[in-house]
Backbone bond lengths (Angstrom), bond angles and torsions (degrees), N, CA, C in turn:
res aa  C-N    CA-C-N  psi(-1)  N-CA   C-N-CA  omega(-1)  CA-C   N-CA-C  phi
1 X - - - 1.450 - - 1.533 108.94 -
2 X 1.296 117.31 131.84 1.452 122.97 178.58 1.520 109.01 -86.63
3 X 1.354 118.47 131.66 1.457 119.90 179.70 1.523 110.99 -67.12
4 X 1.309 115.80 146.14 1.462 120.37 176.06 1.512 108.77 -68.09
5 X 1.303 116.79 147.98 1.465 120.81 -175.71 1.522 112.73 -65.19
6 X 1.329 117.75 -22.17 1.463 118.86 -179.14 1.528 112.45 -101.25
7 X 1.336 118.55 5.79 1.461 119.76 178.34 1.527 109.25 -81.89
8 X 1.311 114.66 148.43 1.462 121.28 -177.10 1.523 110.22 -116.12
9 X 1.320 115.19 147.13 1.458 120.84 175.03 1.521 108.05 -122.20
10 X 1.323 117.33 142.78 1.460 119.17 177.01 1.525 110.45 -72.56
11 X 1.309 115.93 140.49 1.459 121.35 175.42 1.522 106.32 -103.51
12 X 1.314 115.38 110.60 1.464 121.21 177.49 1.523 107.95 -108.38
13 X 1.310 115.33 136.30 1.463 121.14 -174.68 1.523 111.91 -52.77
14 X 1.321 116.90 -47.15 1.461 120.28 -175.52 1.523 112.43 -70.14
15 X 1.323 118.47 -29.87 1.465 120.79 -178.98 1.530 111.88 -78.75
16 X 1.322 116.46 -37.23 1.459 120.33 -176.41 1.524 113.02 -96.97
17 X 1.328 117.32 -13.47 1.457 119.67 -179.22 1.514 112.94 73.61
18 X 1.334 116.21 34.01 1.464 122.07 178.70 1.522 109.28 -117.93
19 X 1.313 115.18 169.06 1.454 121.02 172.10 1.517 107.10 -105.09
20 X 1.329 116.96 130.97 1.463 121.13 176.33 1.514 108.93 -102.45
21 X 1.314 116.19 128.22 1.469 122.18 178.54 1.519 107.49 -130.48
22 X 1.317 116.20 68.53 1.459 122.40 -174.41 1.529 109.68 -86.22
23 X 1.311 115.92 79.15 1.469 122.72 -172.26 1.525 113.39 -58.01
24 X 1.323 117.56 -32.06 1.465 118.74 -176.98 1.526 113.08 -71.31
25 X 1.319 117.33 -6.73 1.468 120.95 174.27 1.522 110.65 -98.71
26 X 1.333 116.96 5.82 1.466 122.23 179.98 1.533 108.83 -129.56
27 X 1.305 118.62 169.95 1.464 119.83 175.77 1.534 112.65 -75.73
28 X 1.320 117.14 -2.52 1.461 121.45 -178.65 1.535 111.14 -87.44
29 X 1.331 116.01 61.63 1.458 121.51 177.14 1.529 108.72 -146.25
30 X 1.294 117.58 -179.09 1.462 122.11 -173.04 1.535 113.77 -60.95
31 X 1.321 117.58 -25.69 1.469 120.43 -179.36 1.528 112.61 -86.11
32 X 1.334 117.12 -19.07 1.455 121.13 -177.93 1.514 113.95 80.89
33 X 1.327 116.74 3.99 1.469 120.75 176.06 1.522 109.12 -147.32
34 X 1.321 117.15 157.04 1.470 119.50 -179.22 1.524 111.40 -60.44
35 X 1.313 116.10 137.02 1.462 121.60 177.01 1.524 109.88 -90.84
36 X 1.317 117.25 -35.45 1.459 120.32 172.99 1.513 109.09 -126.59
37 X 1.304 115.20 151.78 1.462 120.91 -168.53 1.518 114.46 -79.68
38 X 1.305 117.29 -35.39 1.467 119.37 -174.54 1.527 110.19 -111.60
39 X 1.314 118.10 129.02 1.464 121.10 -179.97 1.529 111.77 -80.80
40 X 1.322 115.72 69.14 1.459 120.57 -178.29 1.520 109.81 -102.09
41 X 1.308 115.30 145.32 1.461 122.74 -179.04 1.524 107.31 -129.03
42 X 1.320 117.23 127.81 1.464 121.44 -179.80 1.513 110.51 -127.15
43 X 1.322 115.14 153.72 1.451 122.64 -178.48 1.526 107.96 -140.01
44 X 1.319 116.74 146.00 1.464 119.05 174.81 1.530 108.72 -59.44
45 X 1.311 115.60 138.02 1.460 121.38 -176.42 1.526 112.19 -55.82
46 X 1.319 117.13 -36.61 1.459 120.29 -179.53 1.532 111.91 -67.92
47 X 1.326 117.13 -24.68 1.469 121.01 -178.87 1.524 112.88 -87.39
48 X 1.319 117.93 -16.51 1.468 121.27 -176.44 1.529 113.11 -57.67
49 X 1.331 119.84 -46.03 1.471 118.13 178.34 1.529 112.16 -64.85
50 X 1.316 116.65 -29.19 1.463 120.05 178.82 1.527 110.63 -71.24
51 X 1.334 116.80 -37.41 1.456 119.81 174.71 1.521 109.70 -63.86
52 X 1.321 116.44 -43.22 1.463 119.52 178.95 1.527 111.41 -59.96
53 X 1.323 117.01 -39.31 1.463 120.55 178.08 1.529 110.73 -66.93
54 X 1.336 117.16 -41.29 1.464 120.96 177.94 1.521 110.57 -61.99
55 X 1.325 117.07 -39.01 1.467 121.51 177.20 1.530 110.16 -62.18
56 X 1.332 116.29 -43.18 1.468 120.57 178.71 1.529 111.06 -61.82
57 X 1.320 116.62 -44.57 1.468 120.44 -179.87 1.525 111.46 -65.05
58 X 1.328 116.08 -42.52 1.466 120.01 178.42 1.523 110.23 -63.02
59 X 1.314 116.07 -44.06 1.464 121.07 179.64 1.528 111.33 -60.68
60 X 1.321 115.74 -40.73 1.458 121.50 -180.00 1.530 111.46 -60.76
61 X 1.332 116.86 -31.13 1.468 121.00 179.75 1.521 112.47 -94.97
62 X 1.343 116.72 1.99 1.460 120.22 177.14 1.513 114.40 92.60
63 X 1.326 116.92 13.44 1.459 120.73 -179.70 1.521 110.98 -112.14
64 X 1.340 115.33 167.29 1.456 121.88 176.29 1.519 107.21 -134.85
65 X 1.326 116.92 137.88 1.461 120.96 -179.50 1.522 111.16 -78.46
66 X 1.322 114.52 142.97 1.460 121.41 178.35 1.519 107.85 -126.09
67 X 1.319 116.57 126.30 1.469 122.42 -178.64 1.521 107.75 -102.54
68 X 1.319 115.50 119.91 1.460 121.28 -177.68 1.515 113.01 -92.55
69 X 1.295 117.39 -28.55 1.458 120.81 179.38 1.516 107.70 -152.56
70 X 1.317 115.99 158.99 1.467 119.59 -175.54 1.513 109.27 -157.19
71 X 1.333 114.24 173.34 1.448 119.39 175.21 1.515 109.83 -68.29
72 X 1.315 115.17 134.41 1.464 121.48 178.89 1.518 108.68 -132.34
73 X 1.325 117.38 115.55 1.476 118.89 179.08 1.514 111.91 -71.85
């Protein structure tokens, strides 16, 4: 089954092999307090395999991807 273009998948650090640094869910941002309550990260379903490929390429060169901000419903 092909994912719908508007469906979202959660990006979890351990599943995708990335580091999440969602500052706006912590007091470590320009306001000094969390702007949103839950540190959730979402990606369009069609983009998820592309992120996984980017993670593989980064890993191959000795790097790891870090996500600073993301879509939040």
